[in-house]
N, C-alpha and C positions, 0 to 999 in steps of 0.2 A: 706415335701420336695420331690422334684422329683429326679430321678436318671437318668443318672450317675451324680455324683458330678461335678460341673463346674470346669474347669481348667482356668488358667490365659488367658485372651483374648477371652474366649468363649462368644458367643452371647446367651443371655437369652431371650426366647420368653415367654411372660406372657399372659395368655388367659383371657382377660377382656371380659365382656359382649359386644358383637357387634364389637369388634376389638382386635388387638394384640398390647400390649405394649412391647417395646424392651429395653434391657440394656446390658452392657458389664461387664463381671465378672473381678474384679481387685484383688481378693484375700482376705483372711481373712474374708470371708462371706459378702464382700461388692461388690456393683455394681455401675457403673456410668451410668447415664441416663439423659434425658432432661424432665423437667416438666414445666408446665405453670409458667410464671413470677409472677402470682398472689400468688405463694407460697403455693398453695394447694397441698402439697406433697402427702397426702393420696390419691389424685386423680390419682397418678401414671401416669401423662401425659394424663389424660382423653381426648379423642378425642373431646368430646363435649365442654369441657372447653377450651382446647387448640385451637380449630378451631375458637373460637371467639377472640383469641388474635393473635398477630403477633410476640411475644417474648416468649422465653423459657429460663430457667436457667439450667445449667449443675450441677447436684447434685451427691454426693457420699453418698449412704445410704446402710444400711444392706439389703441384698437380701430378708430376711424374712419380713422386713417392707414394701418393695416395692411390693412384691407378695401379702401380706395380706392373704386373704382366697382364692385367685385365684390359678389356676394350672399354672405351668411353666415347660419348658424343655430347655435343651441346644439345640440350633439349629444353627449350622454353615452351613446352607444349600447351601451356594455358594462356599464352599471350592473346589468343583470339577471344577467350572467355573473360579474362581479367585484364585491367590496365596495369602493366608493371610500373613499379616506382622508377624514378630516374636512376640510371646506373650509379651515379655518385652517392645517392641516398642508400642504395642497396649495399654498396661497398662500405660506406661509413658505419651503417648499422651492424654489418657483419664483423667489421674490425673491432667495434666497441664490445662485442660479445666474446671475443677471443679470450680464453682463459677462464671463462665462467663455467660453473657446473650447473647443469640444467636437469630438470626432471625428464626421464626417458620412459617411453612405453612403446613397445613394438607396434601396438595397435593404434594408439591415438597421439603419440608424440615422438615420431622417429625422425631419421635424417631427411626424409622426403617432406614431412610436415615442416621441418625447420627451414629448408631452402624455399619452399613455396610461401611461407610466411614472410621471409626476407624479401622476396621478389614481388609478391602480390598483396601481402597483408592477409593472406588466407592460409590457414593451417589445413593442409590437404595431402593425403597420400593415396594415390590410385592403386598401388600394389597391395594395399590392405582394404581397399574400398568395398570388397565383397564380404569382408568380415564385419559383423555387427559392431557398432561402436559401444553399445551398452549390452552387456550380457544379462540374461534374466537372473 
């Protein structure tokens, strides 16, 4: 486990090979995150698997299961730029989405967009920020 321990509504950055997976901490050792609709939960939202699909499902799973053998950290990196919603609102909204299938796009609607929208109300992904959002 990484430290500090997550607090309600914290964004969790998980260091996968070649990309970062994101989740939001909802308490009791659980996170909410999006994973490919194929149901490959162990993939943790693998960018390779997800990029081939256009649907994802919102899941609530134990943080330790989502992280697996990878490293993670609490990363509320946009708190200085945006006002985060109250933790209880973030958790409530995340919990209400569990089980829903959502549209997924590696470039404009991925796991990082999902958690930033929950915490700040802003759909944003820095790891794809250098890729144009609209292709010619």
